C-alpha positions as protocol buffer text, in pm:
chain_id: "A"
residue {
  index: 1
  type: MET
  ca { x: 0 y: 0 z: 0 }
}
residue {
  index: 2
  type: ARG
  ca { x: 291 y: 230 z: 72 }
}
residue {
  index: 3
  type: HIS
  ca { x: 416 y: 202 z: -288 }
}
residue {
  index: 4
  type: TRP
  ca { x: 78 y: 312 z: -420 }
}
residue {
  index: 5
  type: SER
  ca { x: 73 y: 622 z: -198 }
}
residue {
  index: 6
  type: ILE
  ca { x: 428 y: 714 z: -303 }
}
residue {
  index: 7
  type: GLY
  ca { x: 336 y: 669 z: -669 }
}
residue {
  index: 8
  type: LEU
  ca { x: 20 y: 874 z: -626 }
}
residue {
  index: 9
  type: GLY
  ca { x: 216 y: 1150 z: -450 }
}
residue {
  index: 10
  type: ILE
  ca { x: 472 y: 1161 z: -730 }
}
residue {
  index: 11
  type: ALA
  ca { x: 198 y: 1172 z: -993 }
}
residue {
  index: 12
  type: LEU
  ca { x: 20 y: 1454 z: -810 }
}
residue {
  index: 13
  type: ALA
  ca { x: 346 y: 1650 z: -775 }
}
residue {
  index: 14
  type: CYS
  ca { x: 415 y: 1605 z: -1148 }
}
residue {
  index: 15
  type: LEU
  ca { x: 65 y: 1728 z: -1231 }
}
residue {
  index: 16
  type: VAL
  ca { x: 104 y: 2039 z: -1015 }
}
residue {
  index: 17
  type: VAL
  ca { x: 446 y: 2115 z: -1168 }
}
residue {
  index: 18
  type: ALA
  ca { x: 303 y: 2068 z: -1520 }
}
residue {
  index: 19
  type: TRP
  ca { x: 16 y: 2307 z: -1444 }
}
residue {
  index: 20
  type: GLY
  ca { x: 264 y: 2559 z: -1305 }
}
residue {
  index: 21
  type: VAL
  ca { x: 475 y: 2539 z: -1619 }
}
residue {
  index: 22
  type: LEU
  ca { x: 166 y: 2581 z: -1838 }
}
residue {
  index: 23
  type: VAL
  ca { x: 54 y: 2887 z: -1640 }
}
residue {
  index: 24
  type: LEU
  ca { x: 399 y: 3044 z: -1672 }
}
residue {
  index: 25
  type: LEU
  ca { x: 409 y: 2974 z: -2045 }
}
residue {
  index: 26
  type: ALA
  ca { x: 58 y: 3112 z: -2093 }
}
residue {
  index: 27
  type: ARG
  ca { x: 154 y: 3437 z: -1922 }
}
residue {
  index: 28
  type: ARG
  ca { x: 446 y: 3476 z: -2161 }
}
residue {
  index: 29
  type: LEU
  ca { x: 228 y: 3451 z: -2472 }
}
residue {
  index: 30
  type: PRO
  ca { x: 223 y: 3764 z: -2687 }
}
residue {
  index: 31
  type: PRO
  ca { x: -110 y: 3946 z: -2714 }
}
residue {
  index: 32
  type: GLY
  ca { x: -332 y: 3796 z: -2979 }
}
residue {
  index: 33
  type: LEU
  ca { x: -576 y: 3517 z: -3054 }
}
residue {
  index: 34
  type: LEU
  ca { x: -372 y: 3242 z: -2886 }
}
residue {
  index: 35
  type: ARG
  ca { x: -355 y: 3438 z: -2559 }
}
residue {
  index: 36
  type: ASP
  ca { x: -730 y: 3503 z: -2580 }
}
residue {
  index: 37
  type: LEU
  ca { x: -798 y: 3131 z: -2627 }
}
residue {
  index: 38
  type: VAL
  ca { x: -587 y: 3045 z: -2322 }
}
residue {
  index: 39
  type: ALA
  ca { x: -798 y: 3285 z: -2114 }
}
residue {
  index: 40
  type: PHE
  ca { x: -1126 y: 3163 z: -2266 }
}
residue {
  index: 41
  type: ILE
  ca { x: -1225 y: 2910 z: -1997 }
}
residue {
  index: 42
  type: PRO
  ca { x: -1156 y: 3141 z: -1699 }
}
residue {
  index: 43
  type: ASP
  ca { x: -1344 y: 3420 z: -1880 }
}
residue {
  index: 44
  type: LEU
  ca { x: -1632 y: 3180 z: -1943 }
}
residue {
  index: 45
  type: VAL
  ca { x: -1653 y: 3085 z: -1575 }
}
residue {
  index: 46
  type: THR
  ca { x: -1656 y: 3452 z: -1473 }
}
residue {
  index: 47
  type: THR
  ca { x: -1925 y: 3533 z: -1731 }
}
residue {
  index: 48
  type: VAL
  ca { x: -2149 y: 3246 z: -1619 }
}
residue {
  index: 49
  type: ARG
  ca { x: -2113 y: 3355 z: -1255 }
}
residue {
  index: 50
  type: ARG
  ca { x: -2200 y: 3716 z: -1339 }
}
residue {
  index: 51
  type: LEU
  ca { x: -2498 y: 3623 z: -1557 }
}
residue {
  index: 52
  type: ARG
  ca { x: -2637 y: 3378 z: -1300 }
}
residue {
  index: 53
  type: ALA
  ca { x: -2640 y: 3659 z: -1042 }
}
residue {
  index: 54
  type: ASP
  ca { x: -2812 y: 3908 z: -1273 }
}
residue {
  index: 55
  type: PRO
  ca { x: -3192 y: 3920 z: -1236 }
}
residue {
  index: 56
  type: ARG
  ca { x: -3235 y: 4052 z: -1594 }
}
residue {
  index: 57
  type: VAL
  ca { x: -3117 y: 3720 z: -1739 }
}
residue {
  index: 58
  type: PRO
  ca { x: -3401 y: 3477 z: -1818 }
}
residue {
  index: 59
  type: ARG
  ca { x: -3403 y: 3149 z: -1628 }
}
residue {
  index: 60
  type: ARG
  ca { x: -3368 y: 2946 z: -1949 }
}
residue {
  index: 61
  type: ALA
  ca { x: -3048 y: 3128 z: -2046 }
}
residue {
  index: 62
  type: LYS
  ca { x: -2909 y: 3071 z: -1695 }
}
residue {
  index: 63
  type: VAL
  ca { x: -2978 y: 2698 z: -1721 }
}
residue {
  index: 64
  type: VAL
  ca { x: -2814 y: 2674 z: -2066 }
}
residue {
  index: 65
  type: LEU
  ca { x: -2503 y: 2859 z: -1946 }
}
residue {
  index: 66
  type: LEU
  ca { x: -2483 y: 2645 z: -1634 }
}
residue {
  index: 67
  type: ILE
  ca { x: -2507 y: 2326 z: -1843 }
}
residue {
  index: 68
  type: ALA
  ca { x: -2225 y: 2456 z: -2067 }
}
residue {
  index: 69
  type: ALA
  ca { x: -2007 y: 2533 z: -1765 }
}
residue {
  index: 70
  type: VAL
  ca { x: -2073 y: 2188 z: -1616 }
}
residue {
  index: 71
  type: TRP
  ca { x: -1995 y: 2028 z: -1953 }
}
residue {
  index: 72
  type: VAL
  ca { x: -1657 y: 2204 z: -1967 }
}
residue {
  index: 73
  type: ALA
  ca { x: -1573 y: 2109 z: -1607 }
}
residue {
  index: 74
  type: SER
  ca { x: -1686 y: 1748 z: -1650 }
}
residue {
  index: 75
  type: PRO
  ca { x: -1412 y: 1490 z: -1694 }
}
residue {
  index: 76
  type: ILE
  ca { x: -1635 y: 1294 z: -1933 }
}
residue {
  index: 77
  type: ASP
  ca { x: -1600 y: 1413 z: -2293 }
}
residue {
  index: 78
  type: LEU
  ca { x: -1710 y: 1300 z: -2636 }
}
residue {
  index: 79
  type: ILE
  ca { x: -1354 y: 1358 z: -2757 }
}
residue {
  index: 80
  type: PRO
  ca { x: -1081 y: 1278 z: -2500 }
}
residue {
  index: 81
  type: GLU
  ca { x: -887 y: 1586 z: -2387 }
}
residue {
  index: 82
  type: PHE
  ca { x: -548 y: 1419 z: -2426 }
}
residue {
  index: 83
  type: LEU
  ca { x: -579 y: 1419 z: -2806 }
}
residue {
  index: 84
  type: PRO
  ca { x: -382 y: 1717 z: -2933 }
}
residue {
  index: 85
  type: VAL
  ca { x: -574 y: 1993 z: -3110 }
}
residue {
  index: 86
  type: ILE
  ca { x: -908 y: 1809 z: -3137 }
}
residue {
  index: 87
  type: GLY
  ca { x: -938 y: 1721 z: -2766 }
}
residue {
  index: 88
  type: PRO
  ca { x: -1112 y: 2039 z: -2652 }
}
residue {
  index: 89
  type: LEU
  ca { x: -1334 y: 2068 z: -2962 }
}
residue {
  index: 90
  type: ASP
  ca { x: -1646 y: 1927 z: -2796 }
}
residue {
  index: 91
  type: ASP
  ca { x: -1608 y: 2173 z: -2506 }
}
residue {
  index: 92
  type: ILE
  ca { x: -1557 y: 2466 z: -2741 }
}
residue {
  index: 93
  type: LEU
  ca { x: -1858 y: 2367 z: -2952 }
}
residue {
  index: 94
  type: VAL
  ca { x: -2090 y: 2333 z: -2651 }
}
residue {
  index: 95
  type: VAL
  ca { x: -1975 y: 2667 z: -2508 }
}
residue {
  index: 96
  type: ALA
  ca { x: -2006 y: 2845 z: -2841 }
}
residue {
  index: 97
  type: LEU
  ca { x: -2361 y: 2715 z: -2889 }
}
residue {
  index: 98
  type: ALA
  ca { x: -2458 y: 2811 z: -2532 }
}
residue {
  index: 99
  type: LEU
  ca { x: -2315 y: 3161 z: -2573 }
}
residue {
  index: 100
  type: ARG
  ca { x: -2494 y: 3209 z: -2903 }
}
residue {
  index: 101
  type: TYR
  ca { x: -2821 y: 3103 z: -2738 }
}
residue {
  index: 102
  type: ALA
  ca { x: -2754 y: 3338 z: -2447 }
}
residue {
  index: 103
  type: GLY
  ca { x: -2676 y: 3611 z: -2700 }
}
residue {
  index: 104
  type: ARG
  ca { x: -3030 y: 3576 z: -2834 }
}
residue {
  index: 105
  type: ALA
  ca { x: -3201 y: 3548 z: -2493 }
}
residue {
  index: 106
  type: VAL
  ca { x: -2998 y: 3813 z: -2308 }
}
residue {
  index: 107
  type: PRO
  ca { x: -2947 y: 4173 z: -2418 }
}
residue {
  index: 108
  type: ARG
  ca { x: -2616 y: 4188 z: -2603 }
}
residue {
  index: 109
  type: GLU
  ca { x: -2486 y: 4477 z: -2389 }
}
residue {
  index: 110
  type: LEU
  ca { x: -2546 y: 4275 z: -2072 }
}
residue {
  index: 111
  type: LEU
  ca { x: -2351 y: 3979 z: -2211 }
}
residue {
  index: 112
  type: LEU
  ca { x: -2064 y: 4201 z: -2327 }
}
residue {
  index: 113
  type: ASP
  ca { x: -2051 y: 4369 z: -1984 }
}
residue {
  index: 114
  type: ALA
  ca { x: -2033 y: 4030 z: -1811 }
}
residue {
  index: 115
  type: TRP
  ca { x: -1741 y: 3913 z: -2030 }
}
residue {
  index: 116
  type: PRO
  ca { x: -1412 y: 4004 z: -1853 }
}
residue {
  index: 117
  type: GLY
  ca { x: -1183 y: 3919 z: -2144 }
}
residue {
  index: 118
  type: SER
  ca { x: -1117 y: 4071 z: -2481 }
}
residue {
  index: 119
  type: PRO
  ca { x: -1448 y: 4187 z: -2631 }
}
residue {
  index: 120
  type: HIS
  ca { x: -1362 y: 4088 z: -2988 }
}
residue {
  index: 121
  type: LEU
  ca { x: -1357 y: 3718 z: -2895 }
}
residue {
  index: 122
  type: ILE
  ca { x: -1707 y: 3718 z: -2742 }
}
residue {
  index: 123
  type: GLN
  ca { x: -1838 y: 3936 z: -3027 }
}
residue {
  index: 124
  type: ARG
  ca { x: -1705 y: 3684 z: -3276 }
}
residue {
  index: 125
  type: LEU
  ca { x: -1874 y: 3398 z: -3088 }
}
residue {
  index: 126
  type: LEU
  ca { x: -2203 y: 3585 z: -3067 }
}
residue {
  index: 127
  type: GLY
  ca { x: -2203 y: 3671 z: -3435 }
}
residue {
  index: 128
  type: PRO
  ca { x: -2324 y: 3994 z: -3588 }
}
residue {
  index: 129
  type: ALA
  ca { x: -2568 y: 4204 z: -3392 }
}
residue {
  index: 130
  type: ARG
  ca { x: -2927 y: 4163 z: -3504 }
}
residue {
  index: 131
  type: THR
  ca { x: -3105 y: 4465 z: -3642 }
}
residue {
  index: 132
  type: GLY
  ca { x: -3351 y: 4586 z: -3384 }
}
residue {
  index: 133
  type: GLU
  ca { x: -3115 y: 4552 z: -3086 }
}
C-alpha cells in the first residue's frame, strides 16, 4: 500500500508542476488570438457567474449557461482531452452554442458587460448584432 501512496504522491506532484509550467508559459504569450484562447475558460466561468447573479437574465439562459459550464468542467467528454488539437473541440462547440443562445435570450450589452476578457472574442462567438437591438 505504501508504494501506491508514493506513486500517487509523485503523480500529483508532477501534475502540479506541469500546471505551473503551463501557467507560466501562458503568461508569456504575446497578445493575440492564442492568448485570448488560453484565457477563454476562466473568462467563461466569470461570465457564467455574473450572468447567474443578474436578475435581468431569463431562467432558461441561466440553465443553458450552467449546463455549458458543467460540460466544460466534466471529466467525461465526447472527444478525450489528451488528443492534441481536437481534444477540446467538444467543449468549445458546446460553449459556443450556449453563448450564441444566451446572445439571443440576453441583451447583447449585458452579455458584453459580463465578459471580462477581450471583447472581440465574445463578439465573434455571438455573431453579428441583429437589427432591432
